[in-house]
N, C-alpha and C positions, 0 to 999 in steps of 0.2 A: 456513504460513498467516497466523495471529495478527495476525505482526509485519507481512505485508505487506498485509492490512487495515486496521492501523493506518495504514498510513502513506495508502493511498487516501482514509481517510477525514479524516483531518487533513489532507491536502491537499486533500480533495473540499468540506469544512465551509470553509476559505479561500477558496475560489473561488466556491463556488455560496452561502455563507449570508452570510458574514463580510463579503468583498469588497464585494459590491452595497450592504450595509448600512452599514457604516462604523461611524463617530462613536464614541460611547462604547466598541463591542464592540472597536475596534481594538488598545487598548493593551494590557489585560489576554491577548488572544486573541494577541496575538507572543510572548508569555511561553509562553501554555500551547503553543501549535503548536511553539515551540523545544526545548520539554520533551520531548515525546510522538515529534519526529522524531527527538532525540536516543536517545532509547530505543528505536525501531522500526527505525531504522535498520543498529545494530550487532545487535540483533536476528535482525532479517533474514539480514544477514550469517553469523553467528554457527551459526544454528537450519541453514542451507545448507549450510555447511561440514559441519555435524556430519549432516545427511542424507546428503551423499554420501560423505563418510565409511562410513555404516551402508550402501550400496547396494552401494559398492566393496567393503565384505568379504561380502557376501551372494553379491556374484557371482562374488568368486574363490572360493567356496567355505573358505575358511581362517579361523580365528582372528585378532580385530582385530589382535591383536599381529605377525600376521604378513600379515595383509592391507593395514594401511594402509603401505605402503611407498612409496618415489618413484614404483616402476616400475609397481606394478599400480596406483597413484592415476593416472598419466600414462595406463596402458592405457584404464582406464574413461573417462577424460577425453577422449580425442582418437578412439576406435575406437568408441564407445557412444552410440546416439539418446542417452540420460540424460547421458552427459557433455557430447557437444555442447549440448545444453538449458540445461546448466548454466554451460557457456560463456557462450552469449545471456542468459541471466539475472546473471550476473554484470557483463557490458556493461551490462546494464539500471540493474543497483543503481548501478553507478559514476556513470553518466548524472544517473539521477534524484538522486543525493547531490552530486554536481558542480552541477546546475540550483538547488537548495536554496542552495547555498552562494552561489553567483553571482546568487543572487537580490536579495540585499539589497545588493550592489551593483551591480548589473547597471542600464544605464542604459533600460535595455525591461522595470521590473519585471514589469510585466503580464503581457507573452508569456512572459516567464521563467518565472513561477510556472504558466502553462496548461501550459506543455513540462515543466514539474515535473511535473504534475500526471496529463500524457499519459504520462510513463514511469514513475510510480508504479504507474497503470494497467496497463501493458503488462507491469511484473514481475511482478504478481498473476494478472493472466489466462494469463502463460505456462506456470502451475501447470497448469494444463488440459494442456499437451501430456507433462506427467509423472504421469497419472492413469492410469485405469481407460480414461476414454475414447479413449484413443492407443494402447491394445492390439490387435493385428491391424489391417485396415483399417477401421476407423469411419465409418460416413456423416459429411460434415460436418456435417450438423446436431448429432449427440451431441457434436463437438466445440463446436462453436457454443452450446449449451445447459451446456456445463462450463465455456464460459467467462464466461455471464452471470453463470450462478450462482457465481462467482468475485470476480466485477468489483461486480454491483450489491450486496450483503453489506458492501462497502469502504464504502459510501456510507450504507446501510441495514442494517443497525442498529449496524454498527460505528460510522458516526458519531454515534451518541448517548453515546460516551463522550466524545468533544471537546467535541460540541455542550452536553450536561450539566456538565461544568468550565466551558465558558461561563458557562451562566447563570448556576452558582452562583457565579462569581467576580460575575457583576454584580449578583444580589442581594443582596449584601452590602454594598453603597453604594445608600445610599436617596435618592439623588437622584431627583425626578420627571422629568426627560431619559430615563432608563436605564430607564425601562417602556416608552416609547415605541419604545425601542433592541431590548429582550427582545419586546416583541410583535411587530416587525418579524422579527426573526431564527426567533421560532418558527413566524409565518405561512409563511415560507419553508421552514424543514425540513419542515414537515408535507407542502406539496404535495412537496420534493424525495421523502419517505416515500412519499407514494400514488406517484409514480411509476414507485418502484422495487418497490414492491407489484404495481402492474400488469405490470412487465418480467418480475416473477420467475413 
């Protein structure tokens, strides 16, 4: 969950906060975003694989040493809702990673960056289908509420981590122009936070 929210936070701050302001924020932000995404994407993959293994062991009623075999993992992967969901989540992960990598060399960098945010958001929201909101035949509003409560915290409060890191980097440099940039970034982040709180 934390890794998926960090992906949304980083890509969201990039598109909604830093990109419209630009200027002095862009150079330090690129380094921060690269570091956070290189942490979050592998963490999401590894923790997701661990979660899948734990669920497979639980479903088989066998100890992990006997449950984590190719035949049982394949059975859970292809024959259960949880396994099919994780196949979709793996595809979303691959798409998001590919878009983040492609953005640096893409001709349409802005479009690629927005698509990466959408793929990252879909990866986070897909966790709602693995939770209690999916048990039985829930009302659609329940699933929608779970999805919203997974997506919105990716922008706020999880966005505080990349945003705070960026502001800290900018405050180290006493150039007068940086204060204007910080003010613009803070104004946009504050507006986004208010919208997130209202939606929640």
